[in-house]
C-alpha positions in Angstrom: 0.2 -0.3 0.0 2.9 2.3 0.2 3.3 2.8 -3.3 5.5 6.0 -3.7 4.8 6.0 -7.4 4.2 9.4 -8.9 1.4 9.0 -11.9 1.9 11.3 -14.8 -0.7 11.1 -17.5 0.4 11.9 -21.3 0.5 15.3 -22.8 -2.8 16.8 -23.5 -4.8 13.9 -21.4 -8.4 14.1 -20.8 -11.6 12.0 -20.1 -13.9 12.2 -22.9 -16.4 9.8 -21.1 -16.0 8.2 -17.5 -19.6 6.4 -16.8 -19.7 2.8 -16.6 -17.2 2.8 -20.1 -14.4 5.1 -20.2 -12.9 7.0 -23.0 -9.9 9.2 -22.5 -7.7 11.4 -25.1 -4.0 12.1 -25.0 -0.9 12.9 -26.9 1.7 10.1 -27.7 2.5 8.0 -24.1 6.2 8.1 -22.9 7.5 5.5 -21.0 6.9 7.8 -17.7 3.3 7.5 -18.6 3.3 3.9 -18.2 2.5 3.6 -14.6 0.0 6.4 -14.8 -1.9 4.3 -17.6 -1.5 0.8 -16.2 -2.6 1.6 -12.9 -5.1 4.1 -13.4 -6.4 3.5 -16.8 -7.0 -0.3 -17.0 -7.0 0.2 -20.6 -8.2 -2.6 -23.1 -7.8 -0.6 -26.5 -5.6 1.9 -27.3 -6.4 3.9 -30.9 -3.5 6.0 -32.2 -4.7 8.5 -34.8 -1.2 9.9 -36.7 1.3 8.9 -39.0 4.1 7.5 -37.0 4.5 3.7 -38.5 6.7 2.6 -35.9 6.2 2.1 -32.3 9.2 2.7 -29.9 10.6 -0.7 -28.6 9.4 0.7 -25.3 5.9 1.4 -26.0 5.8 -1.9 -28.1 6.8 -4.0 -24.8 4.4 -1.8 -22.5 1.3 -2.8 -24.9 2.3 -6.4 -25.2 3.1 -6.7 -21.4 -0.2 -5.1 -20.5 -1.9 -7.2 -23.4 -3.5 -3.8 -24.7 -4.9 -4.1 -27.8 -3.5 -1.5 -30.0 -5.2 -0.3 -33.2 -3.1 2.0 -35.5 -5.4 4.4 -37.7 -2.8 6.2 -40.2 -3.9 10.0 -40.3 -2.2 12.8 -41.4 -4.5 15.3 -41.4 -8.7 15.6 -42.1 -7.6 16.6 -45.7 -6.4 13.1 -46.2 -8.2 11.3 -49.1 -9.4 8.6 -47.1 -10.3 10.4 -44.4 -14.0 9.4 -43.9 -13.0 5.5 -43.7 -10.5 6.4 -41.4 -12.9 8.1 -39.0 -15.4 5.3 -40.0 -12.8 3.0 -38.5 -12.4 4.8 -35.8 -16.4 5.3 -34.9 -17.0 1.1 -35.4 -14.1 1.0 -32.2 -15.5 3.0 -30.1 -19.4 2.1 -30.4 -18.1 -1.0 -29.5 -18.2 -1.8 -25.7 -16.1 -5.0 -26.0 -13.2 -2.3 -26.6 -13.3 -0.3 -23.4 -11.7 1.2 -21.9 -10.4 3.2 -24.6 -7.6 5.7 -25.1 -7.4 7.5 -28.2 -4.4 9.8 -28.6 -2.4 11.4 -31.2 1.5 12.9 -31.3 0.5 16.2 -29.2 -3.1 14.9 -28.5 -4.2 18.4 -30.3 -5.4 18.2 -33.7 -5.8 14.8 -35.0 -7.0 13.7 -31.7 -9.3 16.9 -31.6 -11.2 15.8 -34.6 -11.9 12.6 -33.5 -13.1 13.7 -30.2 -15.4 16.6 -31.7 -16.7 13.8 -34.2 -17.6 11.8 -31.2 -19.2 14.8 -29.7 -21.2 15.5 -32.5 -22.7 12.4 -33.8 -22.6 10.3 -30.2 -23.2 12.8 -27.5 -25.2 15.6 -29.3 -23.1 18.4 -28.5 -23.4 21.7 -30.1 -20.8 23.1 -32.3 -20.1 25.3 -30.2 -19.4 23.3 -27.3 -17.4 21.2 -30.0 -15.4 24.1 -30.9 -14.7 25.2 -27.6 -13.0 22.2 -26.7 -11.2 21.9 -29.7 -9.6 25.2 -29.1 -8.6 24.3 -25.5 -6.6 21.2 -26.5 -5.4 23.0 -29.3 -3.8 25.9 -27.4 -6.2 28.3 -29.3 -4.6 27.1 -32.6 -7.8 27.5 -34.3 -7.4 24.2 -37.1 -10.1 25.7 -39.6 -10.0 22.8 -41.8 -10.3 20.6 -38.9 -13.6 22.3 -37.5 -15.1 22.4 -40.9 -14.4 19.2 -41.2 -16.2 18.4 -38.0 -19.2 20.1 -39.2 -19.9 18.6 -42.2 -19.0 15.2 -41.2 -21.8 12.7 -41.5 -22.0 8.9 -41.5 -24.0 5.8 -42.4 -22.4 3.9 -39.8 -24.8 0.7 -38.8 -24.1 0.1 -35.2 -25.7 -3.2 -33.3 -27.6 -1.5 -30.3 -26.6 -4.4 -27.6 -22.6 -3.3 -28.5 -23.2 0.6 -28.1 -21.9 2.4 -24.8 -24.6 3.9 -22.9 -22.9 7.4 -23.4 -23.8 7.0 -27.4 -27.1 8.8 -28.2 -26.6 7.4 -32.1 
């Protein structure tokens, strides 16, 4: 019980949803974040939205040791030619309770993670665009990603979701 471990969350870490299911966002986890992730989040799935092709050996080993399912969704920006399909890939994972708890991360936890969370807020939680834009601004440090915000605004999906797999927070 006398564990004096200081837990350090990843860059830009924040809960997105924290009811019966837990969904988090962050930047790329570093070794100093692993104890926090292991002991506090108890993740089943990590979804990486970014452009790095290789995981660091430490991260790869951590995922293997903790038996965390790692899903890489290659994303450079919301201008990628196949961005709608990539976003649907992320949504398919997020609307399946079997994948929870989930951490969605990009490199810095700002723009790509912000777009994904914005889409989740819009489609699954019914947030207003004003609220989504405000949250995006907080995480991006006030740097307005006009293309990102436009993408969130315009994004629609025809994703079919089995009701029994849907997390409690989703109004989809």
